[in-house]
N, C-alpha and C positions, 0 to 999 in steps of 0.2 A: 478682581476677577468675578465673573458671574458664576452662579451655582453650577450651570451646565459645564462650563470649562473646568471647574474643579472636579466634577464627576468624571469628565473625560480623561483628565490627567491621572486620577486614581485608578481608572481602568487600565491605562498604559502601564502604570506601576504594577498592577496586579498581573497583567499579562507577562511582563518581564519576570516577575517573581515566579510565576508558574513555569515559564520557560527555563529559568535557572534550576528550580526544584526538580524538573523532569529532564534536565540536561538536554534540552532540545538544541540541536545544531542548526536545523533547517526547518522552516515552516512556510508553506505556500497554500493559499486559498484563492481560487479563481478559475478562469477558463484555462483549460490545459490544451495548449497547442504544441506543435513540433518545436517551435522556438523556445517556449517555456520549458519543455521537456529537456532540451539540450542545455539550456542555462542551468536547470536544477542538477543535471548530471555533471556539468562542468564545475559548478560550485561544490558539489559533494567530492569530486575527484580532488579538487584543491584542498579542501578540509581534511580529507583522509590522508593526503600526502604529508600534511603537516602533523597529524596525530597518530598515524598507524604505520609502523615500519614493516609489519608483516604483510606480505602481498596476498596470501590466501583470503584473509578476512576482507581486504579491500576489494578483491575481485568478486567475492560472494555478495557483499553489500551492493556493489554496482550492479550485478546481475539481478538481484532481487528488486532493486530500485527500477531497473528497466522494465521488469515484468509488471510491477505495480503501476508504473506510469502508463505502460501500454494498456493495461486493463482500463485505466481511467479514460484514456483517449479513444479506445475502441468500443467500450461497453457502457459508457455513460449515456444516460437519456439526454440527448442534446437539446431537445425542444422545450424542456422543462427545467426550472431551477438553474438557469445558466449561471455559470461562475461559482457554483457551490462545490466543485471538486476540491479535494484537499490532499496534500502530501506533507508528511513530517518525518523527520529523522532525529533520533536522540541517542543517548548513551546510557548504559547501565553498567553495573559491575560485571555482568555477563557478557556484554557485547553491544551491538548496535540495534536499536529498536526502529522498526520502519512501520509507519502508519500511512494508510491511504484511505480515501473515501470518495464515493461518487453516487449519483442518483441512478437508480435503476427502476424498471417497471415492476410493480408489485407482483405480476404474474410470473416473474423470473425468480422470486425469493426462494420458493421451496426447492426448486431444482438446484439452485446455487448452494443453498444450505446443505442439501443432501450430498452434493459434490465435496464440499469442504469437510463434512463429518466423515465421509468415506476416506478422503485423503489423510485426515488426522489419525485415523485407525491403522493406517498402513505402516509397516516396518520399512526400513531403509531398502532392504532387498525387494520387498513388494513394490515400493515406489519405482525402483530401477526397472523391474520387470514390466510394470504397468506403463512406464514411459516408452519402453521398447514396443510394447503391444500398440500403444497409441500411435506411435510414429508409423508403424507398418500398416495397421488396419484402419485407423481413423483420420489420418491427416487429410485424406482427399474427400472425406465425408463432411459436408458443410453443416450437417445437423448432428454432429458428434455430440455425445453425452458429456464430454469433458473439455475443458479448456487447457491447452498445453502450458499456458502461463501459470496456472495454479499448480500444476504438476511440477513445474520448474521451481517455483517458490518453495514448495514442500521439500524438494530434493536439495536445493542450495542451502536451506537453513538447517534441515534435520530437526526441526522443531514444529510443534503444532501451529497451525494458523488460527489465530484468534479472530473472531468476527462478530458483527452484530448488524441487525437491520432495524432501522428506526423509521416508522411510518411518518411521512411528511405531508401527504395529502391522500385522497381517495385512491389514487392510481400508482403512487410512487413511494419508494422507500430509500433511505440513505444507507448504503452499504459501507460499513467500516471494517477495515482489515488491519491486523497487527501481527507482526512476527519479529523474531529476534534472530540476528546473525551473530553467533557466538564467536568470541576471539579465539 
């Protein structure tokens, strides 16, 4: 075997090792279409049916997945870095870890970061009240200051939403999101 083939095989082995260590059940990187979204949801439903007998965690995992995948399909910067969207799901002792990532315009970073910081400070009751307020007052406002999907993720998980923004060029950042759905 040539040296490049050996390196490629080592890379595959390292990825497998990392997936096992992080208990990743599902990983996808590429263009996020309606067909891919449905396939990911079906794969997850099948995996959860085999591993999780309790319906509430399954339902919450599924709902958070839908919100994350919709975020990717609706808010990714489609003209740049095509195919760099990501979605992963793993397990921990606490529950299911859900990761997503997509490219956004740099000028949206501050607003999104502020939204996430605000959501992470809210109690369960404040989130419920804010959700009601948003539905009544903001749903028809196209320039609303919050995204309903982020509110749903915060409510479905009851946990902080971890996030990061990594610059990828002069005008774009890669937005990474992680949350956990406890068992």
